[in-house]
N, C-alpha and C positions, 0 to 999 in steps of 0.2 A: 503492501500502499504507500509505504513511505518514496518507492520509486516511482508509482503514478504522480504523487503531488509533486517531487521533485521535479518532474518533467513536464510541469506545466508552465506556461509564462506566464499568463496569468491567473491570481487568486481571487476570484469573486467577496465583495463588501458581503457581509450579511443579508442586508437589508435586499441586495440584488441576487443573493440567492434562496431568498424567502421570495421573495418577486416571480422567481423561477417558479419556483413552486406551487405560488398560488396559480399562474397563470395555465401550469397543467392541470391542478385540479379543478379550476373553473371549468376548462375545453370537458374534462371528464364529468362531472358534473353536469354540462350540459347534455351531453350524448346519454347518459343516466337516465338524464326526464324526459327522453323518450319510453321508457320504461317503468321507470321508478316513480309510482305515483307522487309520494310525498316530492320527490326534487321536478317536478314536471310545474311547471310552470304557464296558466292558461292565456295571461297577461300577456308574457312573450307569442306567446302563438297566435293571439289576437292583431297585436301591434307588425308580427311579421308572419302573415299566415302558410303553414305548411312547414314550419322553421325544425319541426321537430323530424319533418323528413326528408330533411337537406343537413343535419345539425354532423350526420357522421363525417362528410369532406371538411368542415370546418377542422372537427378535433383532428383528426388525421393530420392535416395540413400544422395544423399546431406542434403535435408530438411530432412528427416528422422533420419537419425546419427548426422549432424550438430545439429540440433536442442535437441535431446536426451541428446548427448556428449555437448554440449557448456550450456547446464544447469545444468547437472549433474557434470562437472569443477564448477561452481559455489555453488552450493549446499554442494561442500565437498567430490562427489562418490570417491571412490578409483580409479584410473587408469586405475587398470586390469578388473574392472567391462567395463568401457568404450572400451576396446580392446577388452571383449568378446561381446559386442553389436555388434562394427564393424565385428566379425567373425559372426556373426548370422546373421546379414544385409548380407551380403556377401552370405553365405551359403543357405541363404533364396531366392537373387538372383538367386542364381544357381538352385535350387528345383524349383523355380517358373519356370525357362526354361525350365527345362526337363520332370516335371509333372504335371504340370499347363494348360489345354489343353483349357479350358473354360474362352472365351474372350482373348485369348492370344496364337497368334501364338511360338511354341517352337524356340526361338533363344537362341543359348550360348552368342552370341555378345551382346545381349542386355546384357546380367551377365555381360558380362566383361566390357558393359560400367557402369552399376551400383555398380562392384566391385570398376572401378578408380573414380567414387565419392567416395567411401566408404577412401580410400585410400587417396584421394586429401583433406578430410575434416580430416582424421587420422592426417594427417601434420598438420595442421592448430592448430587441439587439443590438438598436443604435444608444439607444439610453444605456444600455449597462457597459458597452464599449466606453459611451464617454463619460462616464459618472462612477463607475459600480466595480473598476477590475482595478488595482494593483498590483504591482509586479510581485512575483515569485520571489522573497529572499531565502527560503528555507535552502 
């Protein structure tokens, strides 16, 4: 474990680490709201009709891009690669929804939800990079 920590270029501040965990938890709670009545929000469904039928793309994008981006930041990955990864996730969302009909009903609204997940996560990564990392001196 100590070797892994020493290989990190940056360490997150405690608030940054907590915000990342909160981002993941919120995405998961939104996803679980599809089937768990306690977590289901009728208000959210009224504001965004069909929300729970599209939230899986949002959650998957947050988890995929968030994990890659957060770990990438800690290892000192150049930010342009993180931007490129976000673009790739958005493009893959669109391509999947347009052309992959196996186990998937083509729906561009799903791609929109996935893209919003990437953009929210991108905002977190920008803030984390600018204010939430410190050089690893271990």
